[in-house]
N, C-alpha and C positions, 0 to 999 in steps of 0.2 A: 796296683802299682802306683807309685807316686806321679808318674807322668800322666796316667789316666785321670788322676785327681786334679792335676794342673790343667789338663785339657778341658775338663768338665768346669773348672773354675773360670777359665778363659771363655768358655761357651756362655756361662751365666753372665759374666761381666759384659760381653758382647751383646747379649740379648738385652740386658739392662740398659745399655747405651742406645741400642736400637729403639727401645721403648721411649727413652727420652727424646729421641728424634721425631717420634710420631706424636704430632699435636692434634687433638681431637676436638671436635665440636658435637655436643649432644643436643638433639632436637627431638623431643618426644611430645606427643599430643595425646589427649584422651583424659579419662577419669583419673584422678589423683596423680597426674603427670609430674607435678612438682616434687612430691616426696619420692617418687620412683626415680626421677632424674637426679635428685640430690644424692640418692643412695648409689646409683650407677656411677656418678662422678666420683664420689668418695672412694669406691672400690677400685675404679680405674686408676685414680691418683695413687692410692696405696700400692697398686701394682706397678707403679713407676711411669705411667703415662701422663703426659702433660695435657691440660684442658685449655684450649684457646680462649683468649679474652673476647674474641669476636669471631664470627663464622669465617670471615675472609682470611684469618691467620691459620686456619686449620688445614692439615693435609688429609685428614680422615673425617668423614661426616657419619655420625651415628643418628639415624632417623628411625621413627617408628610411631606406633600407635599402641596405647594401653587401654584395655577394656576390663571392667569388672562385672561379673555376672553372679547374681544371687542364686544359690542352689537350694532346692528342697530335697533333702535326703531322708525325709521321713522322721526326723527327730525335732519335735517342737521346742526343746530346750536349748538347742545349738543352732546358731546361724552359720551357714557355710557360704563362702565366697570363693569364686575362681577368678584369678587375675590372669589376663591373656595379653601377651605382647607380641607384636609383629615387628621385627627389627630388620633394618638394612644398614650395612656398613659399606660406604662408598669412598673410593679414592677421589679426593677433590680435584686432583690434577688431571685425571683422565675422565672422570665421570663414571668409571666402571665400577660395578659392584664387586666387593671383596667377599662379602658374606651376607646371607639372607636367611633368616630363620624365624620360626614361631615357637614361643615357649609358653608354658602355663604352670600355675601353682594353685592348689586348693587348700584353703585353711578354714578351720572352724573355731568358733568361740561362743560363749553365752551372750556376748555383745557384738552386734553386727558391725560397728565401726572398728572394733579390735580385730575381728575376723578379716575385714578388708585390709587393715594396716599390716597384719601378719602375711597375708597373701602377697601384697605389693612388696614388702621387704624381702620375702623369700624369693619372689620372681626377679627382683632387681639383682640379688646375688647370682641367681642362675644365669641371667642375661649377661652380667659383667664377666663371669667365668667364661662364657661361650665367646664374648668379644675378645678377651684377653687371649684365648686359645687361637682364635682366627687371626688376630693381629701378630701374635708370637710366630705362628706358622709362616705367615707372609713375610715378616721381618727377617727371620733367620734364613729363610730360603733365598732372600734377595741378595745376600752378599757373596 
């Protein structure tokens, strides 16, 4: 029905507005944290979330640690790397955690640096998706 479509359109519009109201600060440490952080920020921005110019301006803090592990899977021609992220999303006003999770991605390539780059990029996408799901669930439920 047309009213169901209108209701869904209103829901999407409200969710997008809530995303604009959520200003985030991303603080990641560890191996290749700069490329991981840049990718997460780009994906969150594409999802409609604002990134604070400084930590004090944020209402949500994304903090975490990124680790890369070389793996020996018995193939001497391919390098395998596992990227592991431990992530915490915190409400800056209350200090309460909103979401906490660990994610990992394994990628292989004939070049070790490329295997690491691919694992970090894939992990950043996975983490950004999980963050947007957590933020969307909190934001929509709050109204």
